[in-house]
C-alpha positions in Angstrom: -45.0 15.2 29.3 -41.6 16.2 30.7 -40.1 12.8 30.5 -40.5 12.4 26.7 -38.1 15.3 25.7 -35.6 14.1 28.3 -35.7 10.6 26.9 -35.4 11.9 23.4 -32.4 14.0 24.3 -30.8 11.0 26.1 -31.4 8.8 23.1 -29.9 11.4 20.7 -26.9 11.8 23.0 -26.3 8.1 23.1 -26.6 7.9 19.3 -24.1 10.7 18.9 -21.7 9.0 21.4 -21.9 5.7 19.5 -21.3 7.5 16.1 -18.4 9.4 17.6 -16.8 6.2 18.8 -17.3 4.6 15.4 -15.8 7.7 13.7 -12.7 7.5 15.9 -12.4 3.8 15.1 -12.6 4.3 11.4 -10.4 7.4 11.3 -7.8 6.1 13.7 -5.9 3.9 11.2 -5.9 6.7 8.6 -4.7 9.3 11.1 -1.9 6.9 12.2 -1.0 6.4 8.5 -0.7 10.1 7.9 1.2 10.7 11.2 3.7 7.9 10.5 4.4 9.2 7.1 5.5 12.5 8.6 7.7 11.1 11.4 11.4 10.6 11.5 12.6 7.0 11.6 13.5 7.0 15.3 10.0 8.2 16.3 8.0 5.5 14.5 8.4 2.8 17.1 8.5 5.0 20.1 6.6 3.7 23.2 4.1 5.1 24.1 3.1 5.8 20.5 3.6 9.4 19.4 0.4 10.4 17.5 1.5 13.9 16.6 4.8 13.9 14.8 7.5 16.1 16.3 9.4 17.2 14.3 7.5 16.9 11.1 9.5 15.7 8.2 8.7 15.3 4.5 11.7 13.1 3.8 9.6 10.0 3.1 7.5 11.8 0.5 10.7 13.0 -1.2 11.9 9.4 -1.3 8.5 8.4 -2.8 9.4 10.4 -5.9 13.1 9.5 -6.0 13.8 6.0 -4.7 10.2 4.8 -5.3 9.0 5.5 -8.9 5.7 6.9 -7.8 5.3 9.0 -11.0 5.7 5.9 -13.3 3.4 3.7 -11.2 0.8 6.5 -10.9 0.8 7.0 -14.7 0.3 3.3 -15.3 -2.5 3.2 -12.8 -4.2 6.3 -14.3 -4.0 4.8 -17.8 -5.7 1.6 -16.6 -8.3 3.4 -14.5 -9.3 6.1 -17.1 -9.6 3.6 -20.0 -11.5 0.9 -18.0 -13.8 3.5 -16.4 -14.7 5.0 -19.8 -15.3 1.5 -21.2 -17.5 0.6 -18.2 -19.6 3.7 -18.5 -20.1 3.2 -22.2 -20.9 -0.5 -22.3 -23.0 -0.7 -19.1 -25.1 2.4 -19.9 -25.9 1.1 -23.4 -26.8 -2.4 -22.1 -28.9 -0.9 -19.3 -30.8 1.3 -21.8 -31.5 -1.8 -23.9 -32.7 -3.7 -20.9 -34.9 -0.9 -19.5 -36.3 1.0 -22.5 -36.2 -1.3 -25.6 -38.7 -4.0 -26.3 -37.2 -7.2 -27.7 -37.9 -10.9 -27.3 -36.7 -12.7 -24.1 -35.4 -9.5 -22.6 -36.2 -10.6 -19.1 -34.6 -14.0 -19.5 -31.4 -12.6 -20.8 -31.3 -10.0 -18.0 -31.7 -12.8 -15.5 -28.8 -14.7 -17.1 -26.7 -11.5 -16.9 -27.5 -11.2 -13.2 -26.7 -14.9 -12.7 -23.1 -14.2 -13.8 -22.7 -12.3 -10.6 -22.8 -15.6 -8.7 -19.8 -17.0 -10.5 -16.7 -16.5 -8.4 -13.8 -14.8 -10.1 -11.5 -17.7 -9.1 -13.5 -20.0 -11.3 -12.8 -18.0 -14.5 -9.3 -16.8 -13.6 -7.3 -19.6 -15.2 -9.4 -19.8 -18.5 -9.2 -16.1 -18.9 -5.5 -16.0 -18.3 -5.1 -18.7 -21.0 -7.2 -16.7 -23.4 -5.1 -13.6 -22.9 -1.9 -15.5 -23.2 -3.0 -16.9 -26.5 -3.7 -13.3 -27.6 -0.2 -12.3 -26.4 -1.7 -9.7 -24.0 0.3 -10.8 -20.9 2.4 -8.0 -19.5 0.3 -5.3 -21.2 -2.5 -3.2 -20.0 -5.0 -4.8 -22.4 -6.3 -7.5 -20.0 -7.1 -4.8 -17.5 -8.8 -2.5 -19.9 -10.6 -4.4 -22.7 -13.0 -6.5 -20.5 -14.4 -3.2 -19.2 -15.8 -2.5 -22.7 -18.0 -5.7 -22.4 -20.0 -4.6 -19.5 -20.4 -5.5 -15.8 -23.5 -7.2 -14.5 -23.7 -5.1 -11.3 -23.3 -1.8 -13.0 -25.8 -2.7 -15.7 -28.3 -3.6 -13.0 -27.6 -0.3 -11.2 -28.1 1.8 -14.3 -31.1 -0.1 -15.5 -32.9 0.5 -12.2 -32.2 4.2 -12.5 -33.2 4.4 -16.2 -36.6 2.9 -15.3 -37.3 6.0 -13.1 -37.0 8.3 -16.2 -40.6 9.2 -17.3 -41.6 7.2 -20.4 -43.8 10.2 -21.6 -40.6 12.2 -21.9 -39.0 9.6 -24.1 -42.1 9.1 -26.2 -42.4 12.9 -26.8 -38.8 12.9 -28.1 -39.5 9.9 -30.4 -42.6 11.7 -31.8 -40.4 14.7 -32.6 -38.3 12.4 -34.7 -35.5 11.6 -32.3 -33.8 8.3 -32.9 -33.2 5.8 -30.0 -29.5 6.8 -30.0 -30.4 10.5 -29.6 -33.0 9.7 -26.9 -30.3 7.7 -25.0 -27.5 10.2 -25.5 -29.4 13.6 -25.1 -32.2 12.7 -22.7 -31.6 9.6 -20.6 -27.9 10.1 -19.9 -28.2 13.8 -18.8 -31.0 12.8 -16.5 -29.0 10.0 -15.0 -26.0 11.8 -13.7 -26.3 10.5 -10.1 -26.3 6.9 -11.3 -23.5 7.5 -13.7 -21.4 9.2 -11.1 -22.0 6.3 -8.7 -20.8 3.8 -11.4 -17.8 6.1 -12.1 -16.8 6.1 -8.4 -17.2 2.3 -8.1 -15.3 1.6 -11.3 -12.6 4.1 -10.5 -12.0 2.8 -7.0 -12.0 -0.8 -8.2 -9.4 0.0 -10.8 -7.3 2.2 -8.5 -7.2 -0.4 -5.7 -7.0 -3.5 -7.9 -4.1 -5.7 -6.8 -4.9 -9.3 -7.9 -5.4 -8.7 -11.7 -2.2 -6.5 -12.1 -0.3 -9.2 -10.1 -1.5 -11.8 -12.6 -1.1 -10.0 -15.9 1.8 -7.5 -15.3 5.2 -9.0 -14.8 7.7 -6.2 -15.7 8.6 -3.5 -13.3 8.0 -0.8 -16.0 4.3 -1.7 -16.1 3.6 -2.0 -12.4 0.7 -0.1 -10.8 0.7 1.7 -7.5 -0.8 -1.3 -5.7 1.9 -3.6 -7.0 4.6 -1.1 -6.2 3.4 -0.8 -2.6 3.5 -4.6 -2.3 7.1 -4.7 -3.5 8.1 -2.2 -0.8 7.6 -5.0 1.8 11.1 -6.5 1.4 12.2 -9.8 2.7 15.2 -8.3 4.5 13.4 -5.3 5.9 10.8 -2.6 5.2 11.2 1.1 5.0 8.0 2.0 7.0 8.3 5.7 6.4 8.5 5.3 2.6 5.7 2.7 2.7 3.4 5.0 4.7 4.1 8.0 2.4 3.5 6.0 -0.7 0.3 4.6 0.8 -0.9 8.2 1.5 -0.3 9.0 -2.1 -2.5 6.1 -3.1 -5.3 6.8 -0.6 -5.7 10.5 -1.1 -7.1 10.5 -4.7 -9.8 8.0 -3.6 -10.8 10.1 -0.7 -10.9 13.3 -2.7 -13.0 11.6 -5.4 -15.6 10.5 -2.9 -15.5 13.8 -1.1 -16.3 15.8 -4.2 -18.8 13.3 -5.6 -20.5 12.1 -2.5 -23.8 14.0 -3.2 -24.2 12.3 -6.5 -23.1 9.0 -5.0 -25.7 9.0 -2.3 -28.4 10.2 -4.6 -27.6 7.5 -7.1 -27.6 4.8 -4.5 -30.9 6.1 -3.0 -32.8 6.3 -6.3 -31.8 2.9 -7.7 -33.9 -0.1 -7.0 -37.1 2.0 -6.7 -38.7 0.5 -9.7 -38.9 -3.1 -11.0 
């Protein structure tokens, strides 16, 4: 009887030690990024490494707004992220409602075909899509990065469909008996009850657009239209790299994503946990 609590405490202690080691491993690069962005140039390559900057300098952050057009790149990124996220939420939520609550022929077959598109690598469609956008004269504009979001995403449709299936059908039938149209049922009942799933999609879509590098690299050619990810890539010069400026600009890019997840983590975890509970 005495051994069981001892073993349990030992197991809990071992679990916490492992989690602490993993935490240090994950936070180490981020802490080094923040530390380097606050160091003077002479202290960056000091051996042994100096984890706590002394003295602390904000010179690199000042350069990020003067020598590096962080405001312009951030504005471009925000335009793309906000518009594409709105398009993703609208298109995917409506498609998910149609697949989960409306009865129409071959609904299951078409939903299976939609999920099958997730198995097509993006590299396969990259060249045909580029040719299509070039024929539309959309190259070096934000349209190739925004318009496709208004045509849905298979993964997000699946995620929202699974959550919509958890909404009680009796509640929707009661609204229909009171004279509510399908649009009103969708807009005033299903969407307010699906905030966790919508926030989950919002986080995924926002982070995908914020961190996207390949698509802006393909479609945006002028410096005026660069996003933050492209701007950071151009800081790696062929003759040399200003590491302090690069680290400060990287911090400016990482912080919004961290703050978004920090404030929305409760909805994110709830949305992930409740999806996939109904077929």
